[in-house]
Biopython code that builds the backbone (N, CA, C, O; Angstrom):
import numpy as np
from Bio.PDB.StructureBuilder import StructureBuilder

atoms = [
    (1, "MET", "N", (4.313, -8.182, -0.906)),
    (1, "MET", "CA", (3.201, -7.090, -1.111)),
    (1, "MET", "C", (4.575, -5.679, -1.322)),
    (1, "MET", "O", (4.479, -4.661, -2.008)),
    (2, "PHE", "N", (5.478, -6.026, -0.659)),
    (2, "PHE", "CA", (6.949, -4.923, -0.738)),
    (2, "PHE", "C", (7.089, -4.545, -2.295)),
    (2, "PHE", "O", (7.038, -3.390, -2.718)),
    (3, "LYS", "N", (7.290, -5.788, -3.147)),
    (3, "LYS", "CA", (7.336, -5.189, -4.509)),
    (3, "LYS", "C", (6.288, -4.684, -5.207)),
    (3, "LYS", "O", (6.404, -3.953, -6.191)),
    (4, "GLN", "N", (5.307, -5.037, -4.745)),
    (4, "GLN", "CA", (4.020, -4.326, -5.677)),
    (4, "GLN", "C", (3.647, -3.156, -5.088)),
    (4, "GLN", "O", (2.927, -2.451, -5.795)),
    (5, "LYS", "N", (3.976, -2.647, -3.777)),
    (5, "LYS", "CA", (4.157, -1.441, -3.279)),
    (5, "LYS", "C", (5.168, -0.416, -4.084)),
    (5, "LYS", "O", (4.820, 0.658, -4.576)),
    (6, "PHE", "N", (6.255, -0.878, -4.106)),
    (6, "PHE", "CA", (7.597, -0.393, -4.719)),
    (6, "PHE", "C", (7.268, 0.067, -6.291)),
    (6, "PHE", "O", (7.578, 1.135, -6.820)),
    (7, "ALA", "N", (6.571, -1.018, -6.859)),
    (7, "ALA", "CA", (6.159, -0.833, -7.960)),
    (7, "ALA", "C", (5.005, 0.346, -8.313)),
    (7, "ALA", "O", (5.052, 1.285, -9.106)),
    (8, "GLN", "N", (4.110, -0.035, -7.527)),
    (8, "GLN", "CA", (3.202, 1.259, -7.583)),
    (8, "GLN", "C", (3.541, 2.728, -7.507)),
    (8, "GLN", "O", (3.064, 3.598, -8.236)),
    (9, "ASN", "N", (4.314, 2.882, -6.659)),
    (9, "ASN", "CA", (5.468, 4.152, -6.188)),
    (9, "ASN", "C", (6.202, 4.448, -7.568)),
    (9, "ASN", "O", (5.983, 5.520, -8.133)),
    (10, "LEU", "N", (6.929, 3.665, -8.028)),
    (10, "LEU", "CA", (7.674, 4.131, -9.204)),
    (10, "LEU", "C", (6.856, 4.548, -10.318)),
    (10, "LEU", "O", (7.053, 5.620, -10.890)),
    (11, "LYS", "N", (5.733, 3.553, -10.721)),
    (11, "LYS", "CA", (5.014, 4.225, -11.490)),
    (11, "LYS", "C", (3.934, 5.547, -11.528)),
    (11, "LYS", "O", (3.626, 6.284, -12.464)),
    (12, "ILE", "N", (3.551, 5.527, -10.290)),
    (12, "ILE", "CA", (3.090, 6.942, -10.035)),
    (12, "ILE", "C", (3.960, 7.925, -10.197)),
    (12, "ILE", "O", (3.666, 8.855, -10.948)),
    (13, "LEU", "N", (5.173, 7.900, -9.532)),
    (13, "LEU", "CA", (6.134, 8.866, -9.622)),
    (13, "LEU", "C", (6.663, 9.393, -11.260)),
    (13, "LEU", "O", (6.829, 10.542, -11.668)),
    (14, "ARG", "N", (6.829, 8.186, -11.922)),
    (14, "ARG", "CA", (7.353, 8.129, -13.402)),
    (14, "ARG", "C", (5.872, 9.155, -14.180)),
    (14, "ARG", "O", (6.054, 10.134, -14.904)),
    (15, "LYS", "N", (4.565, 8.632, -13.807)),
    (15, "LYS", "CA", (3.474, 9.274, -14.573)),
    (15, "LYS", "C", (3.568, 10.760, -14.051)),
    (15, "LYS", "O", (3.438, 11.562, -14.975)),
    (16, "LEU", "N", (3.760, 11.342, -12.808)),
    (16, "LEU", "CA", (3.694, 12.439, -12.229)),
    (16, "LEU", "C", (4.678, 13.374, -13.111)),
    (16, "LEU", "O", (4.283, 14.498, -13.424)),
    (17, "ARG", "N", (5.800, 12.975, -13.464)),
    (17, "ARG", "CA", (6.675, 13.444, -14.320)),
    (17, "ARG", "C", (6.453, 13.562, -15.841)),
    (17, "ARG", "O", (7.149, 14.226, -16.608)),
    (18, "GLU", "N", (5.362, 12.806, -16.166)),
    (18, "GLU", "CA", (4.904, 12.696, -17.354)),
    (18, "GLU", "C", (6.095, 12.136, -18.353)),
    (18, "GLU", "O", (6.395, 12.665, -19.423)),
    (19, "MET", "N", (6.531, 11.303, -17.954)),
    (19, "MET", "CA", (7.728, 10.505, -18.647)),
    (19, "MET", "C", (7.272, 9.041, -18.847)),
    (19, "MET", "O", (6.763, 8.386, -17.938)),
    (20, "THR", "N", (7.491, 8.558, -20.123)),
    (20, "THR", "CA", (7.381, 7.079, -20.369)),
    (20, "THR", "C", (8.330, 6.273, -19.901)),
    (20, "THR", "O", (9.447, 6.585, -19.488)),
    (21, "GLN", "N", (7.772, 5.082, -19.995)),
    (21, "GLN", "CA", (8.858, 3.807, -19.563)),
    (21, "GLN", "C", (10.329, 3.989, -20.278)),
    (21, "GLN", "O", (11.442, 3.942, -19.755)),
    (22, "GLU", "N", (9.962, 4.214, -21.646)),
    (22, "GLU", "CA", (11.215, 4.448, -22.581)),
    (22, "GLU", "C", (11.969, 5.413, -22.133)),
    (22, "GLU", "O", (13.167, 5.149, -22.032)),
    (23, "GLN", "N", (11.546, 6.665, -21.773)),
    (23, "GLN", "CA", (12.318, 7.985, -21.195)),
    (23, "GLN", "C", (12.974, 7.507, -19.761)),
    (23, "GLN", "O", (14.166, 7.661, -19.493)),
    (24, "LEU", "N", (12.162, 6.997, -19.021)),
    (24, "LEU", "CA", (12.947, 6.253, -17.763)),
    (24, "LEU", "C", (14.166, 5.755, -17.817)),
    (24, "LEU", "O", (15.198, 6.148, -17.274)),
    (25, "ALA", "N", (13.897, 4.534, -18.768)),
    (25, "ALA", "CA", (14.726, 3.387, -19.304)),
    (25, "ALA", "C", (15.909, 4.491, -19.699)),
    (25, "ALA", "O", (16.869, 4.606, -18.938)),
    (26, "GLU", "N", (15.846, 5.061, -20.548)),
    (26, "GLU", "CA", (17.057, 5.708, -21.079)),
    (26, "GLU", "C", (17.793, 6.384, -20.277)),
    (26, "GLU", "O", (18.998, 6.144, -20.360)),
    (27, "LEU", "N", (17.398, 7.308, -19.372)),
    (27, "LEU", "CA", (18.032, 8.150, -18.234)),
    (27, "LEU", "C", (18.630, 6.895, -17.424)),
    (27, "LEU", "O", (19.812, 7.094, -17.143)),
    (28, "VAL", "N", (18.295, 6.051, -17.116)),
    (28, "VAL", "CA", (19.005, 5.118, -16.254)),
    (28, "VAL", "C", (19.514, 3.732, -16.644)),
    (28, "VAL", "O", (19.572, 2.693, -15.986)),
    (29, "ASN", "N", (19.910, 4.048, -18.059)),
    (29, "ASN", "CA", (20.342, 2.925, -18.808)),
    (29, "ASN", "C", (20.151, 1.549, -18.736)),
    (29, "ASN", "O", (21.078, 0.743, -18.659)),
    (30, "VAL", "N", (18.665, 1.188, -18.764)),
    (30, "VAL", "CA", (18.328, -0.134, -19.112)),
    (30, "VAL", "C", (17.122, -0.335, -20.028)),
    (30, "VAL", "O", (16.420, 0.635, -20.314)),
    (31, "ASP", "N", (16.876, -1.449, -20.460)),
    (31, "ASP", "CA", (15.845, -1.560, -21.253)),
    (31, "ASP", "C", (14.247, -1.181, -20.939)),
    (31, "ASP", "O", (13.732, -1.497, -19.867)),
    (32, "PHE", "N", (13.744, -0.690, -21.663)),
    (32, "PHE", "CA", (12.519, -0.179, -21.304)),
    (32, "PHE", "C", (11.729, -1.299, -20.382)),
    (32, "PHE", "O", (11.302, -1.099, -19.245)),
    (33, "ARG", "N", (11.633, -2.536, -21.148)),
    (33, "ARG", "CA", (11.179, -3.764, -21.005)),
    (33, "ARG", "C", (11.416, -4.238, -19.362)),
    (33, "ARG", "O", (10.844, -5.117, -18.718)),
    (34, "TYR", "N", (12.311, -3.447, -19.035)),
    (34, "TYR", "CA", (12.900, -3.740, -17.595)),
    (34, "TYR", "C", (12.029, -2.796, -16.796)),
    (34, "TYR", "O", (11.469, -3.164, -15.764)),
    (35, "ILE", "N", (11.934, -1.721, -17.228)),
    (35, "ILE", "CA", (11.042, -0.926, -15.965)),
    (35, "ILE", "C", (9.895, -1.347, -16.250)),
    (35, "ILE", "O", (9.286, -1.439, -15.184)),
    (36, "SER", "N", (9.027, -1.764, -17.390)),
    (36, "SER", "CA", (7.864, -2.733, -17.362)),
    (36, "SER", "C", (7.886, -3.426, -16.281)),
    (36, "SER", "O", (7.157, -3.080, -15.352)),
    (37, "LEU", "N", (8.810, -4.672, -16.148)),
    (37, "LEU", "CA", (8.816, -5.364, -15.519)),
    (37, "LEU", "C", (8.851, -4.998, -13.757)),
    (37, "LEU", "O", (8.171, -5.659, -12.973)),
    (38, "ILE", "N", (9.641, -3.986, -13.358)),
    (38, "ILE", "CA", (9.469, -3.780, -12.245)),
    (38, "ILE", "C", (8.324, -2.928, -11.845)),
    (38, "ILE", "O", (8.017, -3.028, -10.658)),
    (39, "GLU", "N", (7.468, -1.932, -12.728)),
    (39, "GLU", "CA", (6.260, -1.546, -12.623)),
    (39, "GLU", "C", (5.608, -2.458, -12.268)),
    (39, "GLU", "O", (4.886, -2.219, -11.301)),
    (40, "ASN", "N", (5.562, -3.650, -12.762)),
    (40, "ASN", "CA", (4.421, -4.650, -12.622)),
    (40, "ASN", "C", (5.122, -5.811, -11.737)),
    (40, "ASN", "O", (5.158, -6.950, -12.202)),
    (41, "ALA", "N", (5.510, -5.618, -10.851)),
    (41, "ALA", "CA", (6.109, -6.231, -9.646)),
    (41, "ALA", "C", (6.684, -7.684, -9.934)),
    (41, "ALA", "O", (6.581, -8.661, -9.193)),
    (42, "LYS", "N", (7.316, -7.615, -11.182)),
    (42, "LYS", "CA", (7.958, -8.822, -11.853)),
    (42, "LYS", "C", (9.222, -8.984, -11.418)),
    (42, "LYS", "O", (9.658, -10.116, -11.209)),
    (43, "SER", "N", (9.958, -7.897, -11.229)),
    (43, "SER", "CA", (11.304, -7.781, -10.797)),
    (43, "SER", "C", (11.505, -6.700, -9.946)),
    (43, "SER", "O", (10.583, -5.919, -9.711)),
    (44, "PHE", "N", (12.807, -6.548, -9.371)),
    (44, "PHE", "CA", (13.023, -5.611, -8.605)),
    (44, "PHE", "C", (14.548, -5.253, -8.806)),
    (44, "PHE", "O", (15.452, -6.023, -9.131)),
    (45, "PRO", "N", (14.626, -3.747, -8.502)),
    (45, "PRO", "CA", (15.652, -3.085, -8.871)),
    (45, "PRO", "C", (16.977, -3.502, -8.025)),
    (45, "PRO", "O", (16.861, -3.737, -6.822)),
    (46, "SER", "N", (18.070, -3.577, -8.587)),
    (46, "SER", "CA", (19.299, -3.385, -7.613)),
    (46, "SER", "C", (19.574, -2.012, -6.799)),
    (46, "SER", "O", (19.008, -0.940, -7.011)),
    (47, "CYS", "N", (20.532, -2.266, -5.856)),
    (47, "CYS", "CA", (20.401, -0.774, -5.315)),
    (47, "CYS", "C", (21.141, 0.183, -5.970)),
    (47, "CYS", "O", (20.917, 1.379, -5.783)),
    (48, "ASP", "N", (22.330, -0.360, -7.008)),
    (48, "ASP", "CA", (22.677, 0.886, -7.977)),
    (48, "ASP", "C", (21.306, 1.501, -8.763)),
    (48, "ASP", "O", (21.032, 2.692, -8.913)),
    (49, "LEU", "N", (20.616, 0.458, -9.168)),
    (49, "LEU", "CA", (19.439, 1.099, -10.123)),
    (49, "LEU", "C", (18.454, 2.020, -9.326)),
    (49, "LEU", "O", (17.952, 3.041, -9.796)),
    (50, "ILE", "N", (18.245, 1.551, -8.103)),
    (50, "ILE", "CA", (17.338, 2.543, -6.951)),
    (50, "ILE", "C", (17.787, 3.803, -7.098)),
    (50, "ILE", "O", (17.011, 4.743, -7.270)),
    (51, "GLU", "N", (19.257, 3.957, -7.035)),
    (51, "GLU", "CA", (19.934, 4.933, -6.824)),
    (51, "GLU", "C", (19.624, 6.119, -8.086)),
    (51, "GLU", "O", (19.376, 7.318, -7.968)),
    (52, "LYS", "N", (19.745, 5.275, -9.307)),
    (52, "LYS", "CA", (19.727, 5.858, -10.616)),
    (52, "LYS", "C", (17.989, 6.211, -10.777)),
    (52, "LYS", "O", (17.507, 7.155, -11.402)),
    (53, "LEU", "N", (17.448, 5.434, -10.217)),
    (53, "LEU", "CA", (15.909, 5.768, -10.642)),
    (53, "LEU", "C", (15.480, 7.176, -10.009)),
    (53, "LEU", "O", (14.907, 8.100, -10.587)),
    (54, "SER", "N", (16.011, 7.089, -8.332)),
    (54, "SER", "CA", (15.744, 8.287, -7.731)),
    (54, "SER", "C", (16.277, 9.324, -8.328)),
    (54, "SER", "O", (15.497, 10.275, -8.360)),
    (55, "SER", "N", (17.442, 9.548, -8.884)),
    (55, "SER", "CA", (18.132, 10.654, -9.141)),
    (55, "SER", "C", (17.302, 11.168, -10.732)),
    (55, "SER", "O", (17.178, 12.357, -11.025)),
    (56, "ALA", "N", (16.818, 10.070, -11.589)),
    (56, "ALA", "CA", (15.955, 10.474, -12.535)),
    (56, "ALA", "C", (14.634, 11.077, -12.606)),
    (56, "ALA", "O", (14.124, 11.838, -13.428)),
    (57, "LEU", "N", (14.229, 10.561, -11.577)),
    (57, "LEU", "CA", (12.740, 11.061, -10.995)),
    (57, "LEU", "C", (12.998, 12.238, -10.160)),
    (57, "LEU", "O", (12.054, 12.969, -9.859)),
    (58, "ASN", "N", (14.237, 12.501, -9.743)),
    (58, "ASN", "CA", (14.397, 13.678, -8.980)),
    (58, "ASN", "C", (13.706, 13.584, -7.344)),
    (58, "ASN", "O", (13.475, 14.539, -6.603)),
    (59, "VAL", "N", (13.482, 12.193, -7.082)),
    (59, "VAL", "CA", (12.948, 11.890, -5.787)),
    (59, "VAL", "C", (14.067, 11.487, -4.589)),
    (59, "VAL", "O", (15.256, 11.213, -4.749)),
    (60, "SER", "N", (13.393, 11.536, -3.502)),
    (60, "SER", "CA", (14.421, 10.681, -2.758)),
    (60, "SER", "C", (14.094, 9.437, -2.223)),
    (60, "SER", "O", (12.900, 9.192, -2.054)),
    (61, "TYR", "N", (14.863, 8.675, -1.949)),
    (61, "TYR", "CA", (14.707, 7.401, -1.357)),
    (61, "TYR", "C", (13.210, 7.173, -0.934)),
    (61, "TYR", "O", (12.274, 6.631, -1.522)),
    (62, "LYS", "N", (13.292, 7.646, 0.025)),
    (62, "LYS", "CA", (11.902, 7.765, 1.037)),
    (62, "LYS", "C", (10.620, 7.927, -0.162)),
    (62, "LYS", "O", (9.777, 7.059, -0.388)),
    (63, "GLU", "N", (10.673, 8.630, -0.524)),
    (63, "GLU", "CA", (9.718, 8.873, -1.861)),
    (63, "GLU", "C", (9.534, 7.376, -2.739)),
    (63, "GLU", "O", (8.344, 7.153, -2.962)),
    (64, "LEU", "N", (10.183, 6.640, -3.113)),
    (64, "LEU", "CA", (10.203, 5.639, -3.656)),
    (64, "LEU", "C", (9.757, 4.415, -2.675)),
    (64, "LEU", "O", (9.167, 3.412, -3.075)),
    (65, "PHE", "N", (10.080, 4.626, -1.531)),
    (65, "PHE", "CA", (9.624, 3.536, -0.362)),
    (65, "PHE", "C", (8.663, 4.020, 0.618)),
    (65, "PHE", "O", (8.455, 3.437, 1.682)),
    (66, "ASP", "N", (8.024, 5.191, 0.216)),
    (66, "ASP", "CA", (7.162, 5.759, 1.034)),
    (66, "ASP", "C", (5.658, 4.675, 0.929)),
    (66, "ASP", "O", (4.750, 5.008, 0.168)),
    (67, "PHE", "N", (5.567, 3.594, 1.640)),
    (67, "PHE", "CA", (4.240, 3.006, 1.592)),
    (67, "PHE", "C", (3.370, 2.965, 2.619)),
    (67, "PHE", "O", (3.604, 2.335, 3.651)),
    (68, "GLU", "N", (2.186, 3.706, 2.388)),
    (68, "GLU", "CA", (1.241, 4.094, 3.477)),
    (68, "GLU", "C", (0.452, 2.753, 3.566)),
    (68, "GLU", "O", (0.011, 2.209, 2.553)),
    (69, "GLU", "N", (0.295, 2.248, 4.806)),
    (69, "GLU", "CA", (0.141, 1.135, 5.441)),
    (69, "GLU", "C", (-1.565, 1.231, 4.876)),
    (69, "GLU", "O", (-1.937, 2.216, 4.239)),
    (70, "ASP", "N", (-2.423, 0.184, 5.175)),
    (70, "ASP", "CA", (-3.474, -0.189, 4.891)),
    (70, "ASP", "C", (-4.051, 1.246, 5.152)),
    (70, "ASP", "O", (-3.394, 1.949, 5.920)),
    (71, "ILE", "N", (-5.194, 1.768, 4.612)),
    (71, "ILE", "CA", (-5.605, 3.191, 4.770)),
    (71, "ILE", "C", (-7.432, 2.811, 4.460)),
    (71, "ILE", "O", (-7.865, 2.298, 3.429)),
    (72, "ASN", "N", (-8.045, 3.126, 5.356)),
    (72, "ASN", "CA", (-9.505, 3.309, 5.012)),
    (72, "ASN", "C", (-9.890, 4.248, 3.635)),
    (72, "ASN", "O", (-9.112, 5.095, 3.198)),
    (73, "ARG", "N", (-11.104, 3.979, 3.082)),
    (73, "ARG", "CA", (-11.527, 4.858, 1.977)),
    (73, "ARG", "C", (-11.775, 6.287, 2.508)),
    (73, "ARG", "O", (-11.508, 7.235, 1.769)),
    (74, "GLU", "N", (-12.313, 6.515, 3.850)),
    (74, "GLU", "CA", (-12.588, 7.749, 4.048)),
    (74, "GLU", "C", (-11.458, 8.720, 4.310)),
    (74, "GLU", "O", (-11.388, 9.936, 4.131)),
    (75, "LYS", "N", (-10.543, 7.788, 4.814)),
    (75, "LYS", "CA", (-9.210, 8.741, 5.162)),
    (75, "LYS", "C", (-8.471, 8.983, 3.997)),
    (75, "LYS", "O", (-7.809, 10.011, 3.858)),
    (76, "LEU", "N", (-8.541, 8.127, 3.176)),
    (76, "LEU", "CA", (-7.896, 8.266, 1.610)),
    (76, "LEU", "C", (-8.631, 9.494, 1.088)),
    (76, "LEU", "O", (-8.003, 10.536, 0.904)),
    (77, "GLU", "N", (-9.799, 9.421, 0.869)),
    (77, "GLU", "CA", (-10.688, 10.642, 0.303)),
    (77, "GLU", "C", (-10.401, 11.892, 1.032)),
    (77, "GLU", "O", (-10.150, 12.823, 0.267)),
    (78, "LYS", "N", (-10.366, 12.167, 2.203)),
    (78, "LYS", "CA", (-9.579, 13.129, 3.043)),
    (78, "LYS", "C", (-8.489, 13.609, 2.684)),
    (78, "LYS", "O", (-8.263, 14.794, 2.441)),
    (79, "ASN", "N", (-7.536, 12.451, 2.614)),
    (79, "ASN", "CA", (-6.175, 12.866, 2.003)),
    (79, "ASN", "C", (-6.134, 13.674, 0.746)),
    (79, "ASN", "O", (-5.567, 14.747, 0.540)),
    (80, "ILE", "N", (-6.916, 12.870, -0.118)),
    (80, "ILE", "CA", (-6.859, 13.239, -1.554)),
    (80, "ILE", "C", (-7.439, 14.707, -1.643)),
    (80, "ILE", "O", (-6.787, 15.474, -2.351)),
    (81, "ILE", "N", (-8.526, 15.190, -1.053)),
    (81, "ILE", "CA", (-9.211, 16.204, -0.693)),
    (81, "ILE", "C", (-8.023, 17.535, -0.307)),
    (81, "ILE", "O", (-7.930, 18.591, -0.933)),
    (82, "ASN", "N", (-7.420, 17.233, 0.563)),
    (82, "ASN", "CA", (-6.492, 18.121, 1.156)),
    (82, "ASN", "C", (-5.186, 18.408, 0.035)),
    (82, "ASN", "O", (-4.641, 19.456, -0.311)),
    (83, "VAL", "N", (-5.004, 17.266, -0.273)),
    (83, "VAL", "CA", (-3.632, 17.486, -1.500)),
    (83, "VAL", "C", (-4.313, 18.223, -2.560)),
    (83, "VAL", "O", (-3.689, 19.136, -3.101)),
    (84, "ILE", "N", (-5.499, 17.960, -2.932)),
    (84, "ILE", "CA", (-6.280, 19.112, -4.016)),
    (84, "ILE", "C", (-6.121, 20.355, -3.450)),
    (84, "ILE", "O", (-5.346, 21.143, -3.994)),
    (85, "LYS", "N", (-6.762, 20.695, -2.379)),
    (85, "LYS", "CA", (-6.993, 22.276, -1.988)),
    (85, "LYS", "C", (-5.231, 22.735, -1.749)),
    (85, "LYS", "O", (-4.846, 23.830, -2.158)),
    (86, "ASN", "N", (-4.621, 22.117, -1.307)),
    (86, "ASN", "CA", (-3.232, 22.629, -0.967)),
    (86, "ASN", "C", (-2.337, 22.690, -2.308)),
    (86, "ASN", "O", (-1.185, 23.096, -2.158)),
    (87, "THR", "N", (-2.642, 22.426, -3.249)),
    (87, "THR", "CA", (-1.666, 22.226, -4.465)),
    (87, "THR", "C", (-1.591, 23.165, -5.453)),
    (87, "THR", "O", (-2.637, 23.811, -5.388)),
    (88, "ASN", "N", (-0.790, 23.645, -6.476)),
    (88, "ASN", "CA", (-0.628, 24.638, -7.170)),
    (88, "ASN", "C", (-1.287, 24.335, -8.294)),
    (88, "ASN", "O", (-1.509, 23.126, -8.234)),
    (89, "ILE", "N", (-1.833, 24.891, -9.545)),
    (89, "ILE", "CA", (-2.258, 24.653, -10.590)),
    (89, "ILE", "C", (-1.769, 23.617, -11.279)),
    (89, "ILE", "O", (-2.431, 22.643, -11.639)),
    (90, "GLN", "N", (-0.410, 23.830, -11.512)),
    (90, "GLN", "CA", (0.431, 22.993, -12.171)),
    (90, "GLN", "C", (0.291, 21.457, -11.646)),
    (90, "GLN", "O", (-0.067, 20.515, -12.353)),
    (91, "ASN", "N", (0.565, 21.403, -10.573)),
    (91, "ASN", "CA", (0.040, 20.016, -9.926)),
    (91, "ASN", "C", (-1.325, 19.374, -10.093)),
    (91, "ASN", "O", (-1.579, 18.197, -10.349)),
    (92, "LEU", "N", (-2.174, 20.425, -9.890)),
    (92, "LEU", "CA", (-3.772, 19.890, -10.071)),
    (92, "LEU", "C", (-3.584, 19.507, -11.560)),
    (92, "LEU", "O", (-3.956, 18.379, -11.883)),
    (93, "LYS", "N", (-3.119, 20.214, -12.380)),
    (93, "LYS", "CA", (-3.451, 19.362, -13.745)),
    (93, "LYS", "C", (-2.864, 18.177, -13.747)),
    (93, "LYS", "O", (-3.504, 17.261, -14.264)),
    (94, "ILE", "N", (-1.658, 17.911, -13.240)),
    (94, "ILE", "CA", (-0.774, 16.565, -13.052)),
    (94, "ILE", "C", (-1.869, 15.564, -12.451)),
    (94, "ILE", "O", (-2.150, 14.577, -13.132)),
    (95, "LEU", "N", (-2.294, 15.689, -11.631)),
    (95, "LEU", "CA", (-3.465, 15.138, -10.550)),
    (95, "LEU", "C", (-4.521, 14.869, -11.632)),
    (95, "LEU", "O", (-5.034, 13.750, -11.661)),
    (96, "HIS", "N", (-4.867, 15.750, -12.475)),
    (96, "HIS", "CA", (-6.212, 15.531, -13.222)),
    (96, "HIS", "C", (-5.826, 14.656, -14.346)),
    (96, "HIS", "O", (-6.656, 13.839, -14.744)),
    (97, "TYR", "N", (-4.484, 14.740, -14.994)),
    (97, "TYR", "CA", (-4.005, 14.059, -15.876)),
    (97, "TYR", "C", (-4.275, 12.469, -15.404)),
    (97, "TYR", "O", (-4.943, 11.596, -15.958)),
    (98, "ILE", "N", (-3.706, 12.447, -14.503)),
    (98, "ILE", "CA", (-3.215, 10.961, -13.777)),
    (98, "ILE", "C", (-4.631, 10.486, -13.476)),
    (98, "ILE", "O", (-4.786, 9.335, -13.886)),
    (99, "ALA", "N", (-5.542, 10.915, -12.986)),
    (99, "ALA", "CA", (-6.950, 10.418, -12.827)),
    (99, "ALA", "C", (-7.577, 10.094, -14.329)),
    (99, "ALA", "O", (-8.187, 9.047, -14.547)),
    (100, "LYS", "N", (-7.395, 10.938, -15.166)),
    (100, "LYS", "CA", (-7.942, 10.368, -16.330)),
    (100, "LYS", "C", (-7.277, 9.024, -16.717)),
    (100, "LYS", "O", (-7.950, 8.123, -17.219)),
    (101, "GLN", "N", (-5.926, 8.893, -16.476)),
    (101, "GLN", "CA", (-5.515, 7.614, -17.027)),
    (101, "GLN", "C", (-6.127, 6.190, -16.214)),
    (101, "GLN", "O", (-5.906, 5.036, -16.581)),
    (102, "MET", "N", (-6.966, 6.610, -14.996)),
    (102, "MET", "CA", (-7.146, 5.333, -14.236)),
    (102, "MET", "C", (-8.445, 4.691, -14.933)),
    (102, "MET", "O", (-8.884, 3.609, -14.544)),
]
sb = StructureBuilder()
sb.init_structure("model")
sb.init_model(0)
sb.init_chain("A")
sb.init_seg("    ")
for serial, (resi, resn, name, xyz) in enumerate(atoms, 1):
    if name == "N":
        sb.init_residue(resn, " ", resi, " ")
    sb.init_atom(name, np.array(xyz, "f"), 0.0, 1.0, " ", f" {name:<3s}", serial, name[0])
structure = sb.get_structure()
């Protein structure tokens, strides 16, 4: 479960930055297929690579490892609505882009 949650966070953070797996891989000096393995929870990065991923994505370690525990649909919908209401237009466009990709 831990690997899956980390994988999901990594993929979301990468997409929020409109970055491809290839671009991220280049920034952290690994093969893009390895990024795919991580994002599909088939592999887990070393501490060194986690540091590089954090830097490349310009996020804290906390953001990479911030796993919301099981949350019900109602609470999740309320959280999403609050994020949408309190975000600027640029971030709203990013959210829209992500939603379209689902």
